[in-house]
N, C-alpha and C positions, 0 to 999 in steps of 0.2 A: 271266511273271506279269502283266505289263502287258496283254498281248493277251487273256489269260483274263479279267481284270477288265473290260476294255473290251467284250469279246464278251458278257459277262453284263449289260451295260447298267447298270453301276454309275455313280452320279452322280460328278461331278468333286469334290464336297465329300468324299464317302466315300473316293475314291481319294487325295486329298491328305492326309486324316487318316491313312489306312493307311500311306502312304509317310513321312509326318512321324514317326509313332510308330515305324516300323521303323528309320529312320535315327537317331532320337534314342536308341533302345534300344541300337543297335550302338555309337554314339558314347559313351554312358554306360558301357557295359561295357568299352570300350577304355580310356577315361580312368581308370576305377576300377582296372583291372588294371595299367596301365603308368605312370600319371602319378607315383605316389608315389615310386618308386625310379628314375625316369628322369633322365638328365643333359641332356635336350634343353631348349631354351629355351621359355619360356612363349609366345613369339610363334608358334612352330611349332604348338603345340597350339591356339592361338586361330585360326590360319589354317584348321585342320581344321574347327573349329566354324563359321567364316565360310563355308567351302565347303558344309557341310551346310545352312546357312541358305539359300544361293543355290539349292541343288538342290531343297529342299523348299518354298521360298518363305515360310517362317515364321521367327519369331524364337526363338532359344534363349537360355538363360542363358550367361554366360561360362563358359569351361571350368573355372575354379576353382569357380564356383557349381554346375556339374554335378557336379564331384568331391565337393564338400562335401555336397550333398544326397544323393548316392548313398552316401557313407560313413555319414552319419547314419541312413539307412534300414537299412543292413546292421547297424549297431551296435544299433539298436532290436531287430532280430531276435535278435541275439546275447544281449542283456540279457534278453529274454523267455524264451529257451530255456536252462534250467539244464543241459541235457545237451550243449550246444555246447562244443567243445574250448577256445574262446576266452572262455568265460563267466567263468572265474576271473581273466582279465586285466583285466576291466572291473569294478572294485570301488568301491563308494562308501566314502568315509571315514566316520569315526564320527559326524560331525554330519549326514551324509546330503545334503550340498549339492554337494560336489565329488567327482570320481573320482580314484582313486589314479593318479598318473603313473608311468609305467614308466621306470626308470633304464636308459639305454643309453649305450654307450661309443663307438659308431661312427655316422656319419651314415646309413649304410645301414639300421641298426636304428631310428634316430631318425625316419627318413622312412617307415618301414613302416606298415602299416595301423593297428595298435592304438594306438601313441603319437600318430599324426596324428589319429585319431578322438577320442581323449581330449582333445586340444587343441581340436578342433572343439566337443566337448561343453561344455568350459569357456567358450568364447567365446559359445555360444548361450544359456547359462544367465543371463548378466548382462544 
């Protein structure tokens, strides 16, 4: 891929933007899929983000920031789409200011996508 881009005489700015966006998208997808239910330490996730910053030469958010931003974007799509299977899990309470929290008995369920996202929604509203 690099050779194709260089042979097409793409500028270094375009190349760096391309690779920065590619690495950031892969990193965001991995963190969103694996971080919520993982038992690994935060330091290991942050080292992955730091490595990606060194490879691309740009600054990223912290891994928690990446995870929070990604979860909030996905939640906005779920709230907009009434036909989404998870739409019924994100309900506003009667006053319309806070979302209904899901009752869970295990940490595995507590750290899954929907309860975590509802906690993020509550912290961003204030």
